[in-house]
Wavefront OBJ file of the C-alpha trace (Angstrom):
o trace
v -5.481 -55.248 92.099
v -8.393 -52.823 92.160
v -8.260 -51.547 88.564
v -10.745 -48.724 89.146
v -8.694 -47.390 92.057
v -5.471 -47.677 90.046
v -7.019 -45.658 87.195
v -8.368 -43.072 89.646
v -4.963 -42.630 91.318
v -3.164 -42.537 87.979
v -5.516 -39.947 86.495
v -5.310 -37.729 89.588
v -1.516 -38.049 89.733
v -1.200 -37.080 86.073
v -3.491 -34.065 86.522
v -1.566 -32.889 89.603
v 1.805 -33.414 87.905
v 0.721 -31.498 84.809
v -0.736 -28.738 86.958
v 2.697 -28.311 88.539
v 4.360 -28.366 85.119
v 6.476 -31.410 85.920
v 7.608 -34.244 83.684
v 7.013 -37.875 84.641
v 10.758 -38.471 85.026
v 11.027 -35.562 87.478
v 8.275 -36.928 89.707
v 9.618 -40.471 89.449
v 13.062 -39.361 90.605
v 11.647 -37.303 93.467
v 9.586 -40.178 94.854
v 12.207 -42.845 94.257
v 10.658 -44.766 91.377
v 12.041 -45.735 87.994
v 10.363 -43.594 85.292
v 8.856 -46.657 83.586
v 7.235 -47.728 86.870
v 5.880 -44.223 87.480
v 4.469 -44.222 83.948
v 2.610 -47.476 84.710
v 1.214 -45.858 87.864
v -0.147 -42.858 85.899
v -1.678 -45.154 83.294
v -3.564 -47.023 86.001
v -1.657 -50.261 85.457
v -0.463 -50.545 89.063
v -1.187 -49.339 92.565
v 1.531 -47.542 94.525
v 2.806 -48.907 97.821
v 1.780 -46.923 100.889
v 5.225 -45.271 101.220
v 5.177 -44.379 97.504
v 1.645 -42.983 97.839
v 2.822 -40.840 100.766
v 5.815 -39.483 98.816
v 3.594 -38.921 95.762
v 1.126 -36.857 97.800
v 3.970 -34.756 99.181
v 5.627 -34.120 95.805
v 2.378 -33.395 93.934
v 0.965 -31.368 96.834
v -2.323 -33.274 96.943
v -4.075 -35.189 99.685
v -4.412 -38.976 99.608
v -8.169 -38.425 99.495
v -7.819 -36.427 96.284
v -5.541 -39.028 94.685
v -7.944 -41.820 95.587
v -11.003 -39.937 94.342
v -12.600 -39.630 97.768
v -13.252 -35.876 97.698
v -16.324 -34.362 95.984
v -14.044 -32.224 93.793
v -12.036 -35.259 92.652
v -15.210 -37.194 91.811
v -16.589 -34.278 89.818
v -13.320 -33.878 87.906
v -13.386 -37.568 87.079
v -16.910 -37.315 85.697
v -16.239 -34.386 83.387
v -13.291 -32.331 82.264
v -13.570 -28.644 81.554
v -12.946 -27.614 77.957
v -11.177 -24.558 79.330
v -8.430 -26.600 80.979
v -4.992 -25.148 80.576
v -2.731 -26.919 78.138
v 0.359 -28.646 79.559
v 2.627 -26.021 77.966
v 0.618 -23.187 79.487
v 0.693 -24.837 82.923
v 4.456 -25.291 82.629
v 4.874 -21.640 81.609
v 2.757 -20.516 84.574
v 4.776 -22.708 86.920
v 8.031 -21.215 85.657
v 6.643 -17.656 85.717
v 5.741 -18.044 89.394
v 9.430 -18.553 90.178
v 10.527 -15.302 88.489
v 11.510 -12.106 90.233
v 9.216 -9.111 89.604
v 11.581 -7.508 87.080
v 11.931 -10.731 85.069
v 8.180 -11.283 85.196
v 7.648 -7.803 83.708
v 10.063 -8.667 80.891
v 8.230 -11.944 80.216
v 4.914 -10.111 80.122
v 6.355 -7.608 77.644
v 7.632 -10.391 75.362
v 4.344 -12.296 75.573
v 2.380 -9.162 74.740
v 4.581 -8.510 71.692
v 4.195 -12.108 70.497
v 0.406 -11.998 70.906
v 0.042 -9.045 68.537
l 1 2 3 4 5 6 7 8 9 10 11 12 13 14 15 16 17 18 19 20 21 22 23 24 25 26 27 28 29 30 31 32 33 34 35 36 37 38 39 40 41 42 43 44 45 46 47 48 49 50 51 52 53 54 55 56 57 58 59 60 61 62 63 64 65 66 67 68 69 70 71 72 73 74 75 76 77 78 79 80 81 82 83 84 85 86 87 88 89 90 91 92 93 94 95 96 97 98 99 100 101 102 103 104 105 106 107 108 109 110 111 112 113 114 115 116 117
C-alpha cells in the first residue's frame, strides 16, 4: 500500500466531509462502507477500491484529482492549513442554514445576533 497516497486521500476526504458538515457514519452509509472501515480510510490506514473512490468523490462533491492530491490547490492545502479555517460546528451550522427557507434563515439570523450580544 502507498502510505503517502492513503494519507493524502484520507486527509482530503476528511476535509471535504467536514466542509459539508457530515459525520463519518453518514458518509460511510452513503458510499456503502462500514463506519469503522471509513474511519480507517480517513486516517490514511487504507486505500479505497476504485468503486469506493468513485462513490466517495460523488458524495463529497470532489474530484478524484483533489482527493489524490493532484491539483495545485490540494497540494497547497496539504502543505499549510489556514488558521482562519471554519470550525466543524460552524461548517455544520452553515450547511444546515443553506437548507433553510428565507423566513427561517431570517429567524436564525435574529437568534444568532441576539446570542452574539
